[in-house]
C-alpha positions in Angstrom: 10.1 17.0 8.5 11.6 14.8 11.4 8.9 12.6 14.0 8.2 14.8 16.7 10.0 13.0 20.1 7.8 14.7 23.0 6.6 12.4 25.8 3.6 13.9 25.8 0.3 12.6 27.7 -1.8 9.9 26.3 -4.6 11.1 24.0 -6.8 9.3 21.7 -9.3 10.9 18.9 -12.7 11.5 19.7 -13.9 10.3 16.1 -11.7 7.7 15.5 -9.0 5.4 16.9 -5.9 6.9 16.1 -3.8 8.3 19.1 -0.4 9.6 20.3 1.4 6.0 19.3 1.7 8.2 16.1 4.2 10.9 17.0 3.0 13.4 14.8 -0.8 13.5 15.4 -2.5 16.6 16.7 -6.1 17.0 17.8 -8.3 19.9 17.7 -10.2 21.8 20.5 -13.0 18.3 19.8 -10.2 16.3 20.1 -10.5 14.8 16.7 -7.1 13.8 15.2 -5.4 15.4 12.2 -5.9 12.6 10.4 -9.7 12.7 9.9 -9.6 16.1 8.5 -6.9 15.1 6.0 -9.3 12.3 5.3 -12.3 14.3 5.1 -10.5 17.0 3.0 -9.1 13.9 0.3 -12.8 12.4 0.4 -13.9 15.6 -0.4 -11.9 16.3 -3.2 -11.0 12.6 -4.8 -13.7 10.3 -3.8 -16.7 10.0 -6.3 -20.2 8.2 -5.7 -22.8 7.2 -7.1 -24.1 8.3 -10.9 -21.2 10.7 -10.9 -18.5 8.2 -9.9 -19.9 5.5 -12.6 -20.2 8.5 -15.0 -16.6 9.4 -14.4 -15.7 5.7 -14.2 -16.9 5.1 -17.8 -15.3 8.0 -19.1 -12.2 7.3 -18.1 -12.5 3.3 -19.1 -13.5 4.3 -22.7 -10.3 6.5 -22.6 -8.4 3.3 -22.1 -10.3 1.0 -24.6 -10.0 4.1 -27.1 -5.8 4.1 -26.8 -5.8 0.4 -26.4 -7.8 -0.8 -29.2 -4.3 -1.9 -31.3 -2.4 -2.7 -27.9 -2.2 -6.7 -26.5 -3.2 -5.2 -23.2 -5.0 -1.7 -22.6 -4.3 -1.4 -18.8 -2.2 -3.1 -16.0 -3.6 -3.7 -12.9 -1.4 -5.6 -9.3 -3.3 -8.7 -7.7 -2.0 -10.3 -4.7 -4.9 -12.2 -3.6 -6.3 -9.5 -1.2 -9.8 -8.1 -1.4 -8.9 -4.9 -3.1 -6.7 -6.0 -6.0 -9.5 -8.9 -6.7 -12.0 -6.7 -6.4 -10.4 -4.4 -9.3 -9.8 -7.3 -11.4 -13.3 -7.6 -11.2 -14.4 -4.2 -12.1 -12.2 -3.8 -15.3 -13.4 -6.9 -17.0 -16.8 -5.3 -15.9 -15.8 -2.1 -17.6 -14.8 -4.7 -20.8 -10.8 -3.9 -20.7 -8.0 -5.9 -21.6 -6.1 -6.1 -18.1 -2.5 -7.8 -17.9 -2.4 -8.5 -14.3 1.0 -8.3 -12.3 2.0 -10.5 -9.2 5.5 -9.9 -7.1 6.7 -13.1 -6.1 8.8 -12.0 -2.9 8.9 -15.4 -1.3 6.2 -14.7 0.9 2.8 -15.4 -0.3 0.5 -17.8 1.9 -0.8 -20.3 0.1 -4.7 -18.7 0.4 -2.8 -16.3 -2.1 -1.7 -18.0 -4.3 -5.2 -19.8 -4.4 -6.9 -16.5 -4.2 -5.5 -14.9 -7.1 -5.5 -18.7 -9.5 -9.1 -18.8 -8.8 -9.8 -15.1 -9.6 -7.8 -14.6 -12.4 -8.9 -18.0 -14.2 -12.6 -17.1 -13.2 -12.1 -14.0 -14.7 -9.9 -15.1 -17.7 -6.5 -12.3 -17.0 -3.5 -13.1 -18.2 -1.0 -13.0 -15.4 2.6 -12.0 -15.2 4.9 -13.1 -12.3 7.8 -11.6 -11.4 9.8 -14.0 -9.1 12.1 -12.4 -6.9 15.8 -13.5 -6.3 15.7 -14.3 -2.7 19.1 -14.5 -1.6 19.2 -10.3 -3.2 15.8 -9.9 -1.4 16.4 -12.0 1.7 19.7 -9.2 1.8 17.6 -6.4 1.6 14.7 -7.1 4.1 17.5 -8.0 6.7 19.2 -5.0 6.1 16.2 -2.9 6.7 15.2 -5.2 10.0 19.1 -4.2 11.2 18.3 -0.9 9.9 16.1 -0.6 13.1 13.5 1.6 11.3 9.6 0.8 10.8 9.7 0.8 7.1 10.2 -2.8 6.6 7.8 -3.7 4.0 8.9 -0.3 2.1 11.0 -3.1 -0.5 8.4 -4.9 -1.7 6.1 -1.6 -1.9 8.7 -0.1 -4.4 9.7 -3.6 -6.0 5.7 -3.7 -6.8 5.0 0.2 -8.1 8.5 0.3 -9.9 7.2 -3.1 -12.0 4.1 -2.4 -13.0 5.4 1.3 -14.0 8.2 -0.6 -16.2 5.3 -2.9 -18.1 3.0 -0.5 -18.1 5.3 2.1 -20.2 6.6 -0.8 -21.9 2.9 -2.0 -23.0 1.9 2.0 -23.2 -1.1 1.5 -20.9 -2.0 3.3 -17.7 -2.0 1.4 -14.2 -5.1 0.6 -12.6 -4.8 0.6 -8.6 -6.4 -1.3 -5.9 -5.6 2.1 -4.0 -8.6 4.0 -2.2 -9.3 6.8 0.0 -12.1 5.7 1.7 -10.9 2.7 3.7 -6.9 3.7 3.4 -7.2 7.8 4.5 -5.1 7.4 8.3 -1.4 6.7 7.1 1.0 8.0 9.7 4.0 9.1 7.5 6.1 8.1 11.0 4.7 4.8 10.9 6.2 4.3 7.2 7.6 6.1 4.6 10.0 6.4 1.8 8.3 3.6 -0.7 9.5 5.5 -3.7 12.7 6.5 -2.1 15.4 4.6 -4.1 17.9 6.7 -2.3 16.5 5.7 1.3 16.8 1.9 0.1 19.8 2.1 -1.6 21.3 3.5 1.7 20.2 1.3 4.2 21.2 -1.4 1.9 24.5 -0.3 1.3 25.2 0.5 5.4 23.6 -2.8 6.1 23.4 -5.2 3.3 25.8 -8.2 1.8 24.6 -8.9 -1.5 24.7 -6.8 -4.6 21.2 -5.6 -5.8 21.5 -6.7 -9.7 17.7 -7.5 -10.3 16.1 -6.0 -7.9 12.8 -3.8 -9.9 13.3 -0.2 -8.8 12.7 3.7 -10.3 14.0 6.9 -9.2 11.7 9.2 -7.1 11.3 11.6 -9.8 10.3 8.8 -12.1 7.6 8.2 -9.5 6.3 11.9 -9.1 6.0 12.0 -12.7 4.3 9.2 -13.5 1.5 9.6 -10.7 0.8 13.5 -11.9 1.0 11.9 -15.6 -2.7 10.6 -15.3 -1.9 6.8 -15.8 -1.8 6.1 -12.5 -5.6 5.6 -11.6 -7.0 4.7 -8.0 -10.2 2.4 -9.6 -11.9 2.1 -6.5 -12.4 5.7 -5.5 -14.8 6.0 -8.4 -16.9 3.4 -6.8 -19.5 2.8 -3.8 -16.8 1.0 -2.1 -17.9 -1.0 0.9 -15.0 -3.2 2.3 -17.2 -5.9 3.9 -20.0 -6.1 1.0 -17.4 -6.6 -1.4 -15.5 -9.6 1.0 -19.2 -11.2 0.4 -19.6 -10.7 -3.1 -16.2 -11.8 -3.7 -16.9 -14.9 -1.8 -20.3 -15.9 -3.1 -19.5 -15.1 -6.6 -15.6 -15.9 -7.7 -15.1 -18.3 -4.7 -12.5 -15.8 -3.1 -11.3 -16.4 1.0 -10.8 -14.5 3.5 -7.6 -13.9 5.3 -9.0 -12.4 8.2 -7.4 -9.0 7.9 -5.9 -6.6 5.5 -2.7 -7.9 4.1 -2.3 -10.8 6.2 -1.9 -12.6 2.5 1.5 -12.0 2.8 3.1 -14.2 5.6 5.9 -11.5 6.3 3.4 -8.5 6.5 1.1 -10.4 8.8 3.9 -11.4 11.1 5.6 -7.7 10.7 2.3 -5.5 11.2 1.4 -8.0 14.0 4.1 -8.7 15.9 7.0 -6.3 14.8 5.4 -3.2 14.3 3.2 -3.6 17.6 5.8 -4.6 19.9 8.8 -2.6 18.8 7.7 0.2 17.7 4.0 0.4 19.4 2.4 0.6 16.1 -0.7 -0.9 15.8 -1.2 -0.8 11.9 -5.1 -2.2 12.8 -5.5 1.7 14.3 -4.8 2.9 10.8 -7.7 0.4 8.9 -10.1 0.6 11.1 -10.0 4.6 12.0 -10.5 4.6 8.3 -13.7 2.5 8.1 -14.9 4.5 11.0 -14.7 7.3 8.7 -16.1 6.1 6.1 -19.4 4.9 8.2 -18.5 0.6 7.8 -17.4 0.5 11.5 -18.5 1.7 14.9 -15.7 3.7 17.0 -17.1 1.2 19.6 -16.6 -2.1 17.4 -13.2 -0.8 16.9 -12.1 -0.2 20.3 -13.4 -3.9 21.0 -11.4 -5.4 18.0 -8.2 -3.3 19.3 -8.6 -5.5 22.3 -7.7 -8.7 20.4 -4.7 -10.0 19.8 -3.4 -8.6 16.1 -3.6 -12.4 15.0 -3.8 -15.6 16.9 -0.8 -16.2 19.1 -0.4 -19.8 17.8 -0.4 -18.0 14.5 2.2 -15.6 15.6 4.2 -18.3 16.7 4.2 -20.5 13.3 5.0 -17.4 11.9 7.9 -16.5 13.7 9.6 -19.9 13.2 9.2 -19.9 9.5 10.6 -16.3 9.3 13.8 -17.4 11.1 14.2 -20.4 8.9 14.1 -18.2 5.5 16.4 -15.5 7.2 18.9 -18.3 8.7 18.5 -16.1 11.9 18.8 -18.0 15.4 16.5 -16.8 18.4 19.0 -14.5 19.8 19.8 -12.9 16.4 16.1 -11.9 16.2 15.7 -10.9 19.5 19.2 -8.3 19.1 17.4 -6.7 16.1 13.8 -6.4 18.4 15.8 -4.6 20.8 18.2 -2.8 18.7 17.7 1.5 19.2 14.6 2.6 17.3 15.5 4.7 14.4 13.7 6.3 11.5 13.4 7.4 8.1 14.8 10.4 8.7 18.4 8.9 10.2 19.7 7.4 6.8 20.1 9.6 3.2 16.9 10.3 1.6 14.6 12.3 -0.6 12.4 13.2 1.6 13.1 16.9 1.2 11.5 17.0 -2.5 8.0 16.7 -0.7 8.4 19.5 0.8 10.3 21.3 -1.3 9.7 24.7 -2.8 11.2 23.7 -6.6 9.3 20.7 -6.5 5.9 22.4 -5.7 6.9 24.7 -8.9 7.6 22.1 -10.9 4.6 20.1 -10.1 2.6 23.3 -10.9 4.4 23.6 -14.0 4.2 19.9 -15.2 0.1 19.6 -14.3 -0.1 22.8 -16.9 1.4 21.3 -19.8 0.0 17.8 -19.5 -2.0 17.3 -22.2 -5.9 17.8 -21.4 -7.2 14.4 -22.4 -4.4 13.2 -19.5 -5.4 15.6 -17.3 -9.1 14.8 -17.7 -8.4 11.4 -16.8 -6.5 11.9 -13.5 -9.3 14.3 -12.6 -12.1 12.0 -13.6 -13.7 14.7 -15.6 
């Protein structure tokens, strides 16, 4: 469905810090938003803690070890240098697994990200596969999304890394273990960013605004994603652990020599600038609200402290200015060309050909039910963690 465009009075959730900058947000009679209710439901159904989580995680690990005995690797993990993926790398080794770490070099890695990846993987003795993007192709695609004027400009990187991990997982016939988790990533407004697995959307944005043919960009059809995610081979490892973001950071720093970026996803210079400058200034979207809201609901931070955090700049002004200068140089843009992009009329995912209808389509729901009924029981158990 298309995002709403009503000019309603400003309102903020009484439980978290999500507000009417999400055009689709709704509140109950107590002022609690739909994201909080969805978070509670997701956590109740998909998050396992304590002894139950340990038991389910051991069962998953045992299955992976058994299936991977004669294989070069028994699982795939993605690494960005961030806290979540770094802890997954540590945890899979603790479980006795033999992972292949995969990193997508899209030309925007911060120096600290590179050092963190090297430090963590060397310490844990995990082999690394790095896919280096063709910069001219990828630059053209990123510029296409900026010119499309949607809030989805990070989708090309997400689509590429998801595709790459699935392609390698199929090559080695092993599952993917991810750092995504319900506990700290549960508040995600669709209007702020969607279409991560939608190659039709990505392709059509590039067709309209791009100039360079995408010959090497890693991509998959949306049905490949949907079927793979349901196959039991895409496992969110941190949903089976008593995961606390701040405690994990301290552990990684003290034990593995990891270094903190200061905020989520700041291991990428482009992501740091896009989320900390372009999104709030052009669209009025502050991604910190989503991350802080999940931490409020998980009990890791108080709502009062989150509100105080939001009074600050997303990140230091001097770093924003340096990042902007770096971005203009890499994109071969002048200041006036960048300002022209910033002033373009705002659009959304729904303004371009896409496969969004599939998510709500009756046929998809029916096929999903049929597919789940024929998935081998062992795979189904892995997916459910039973």
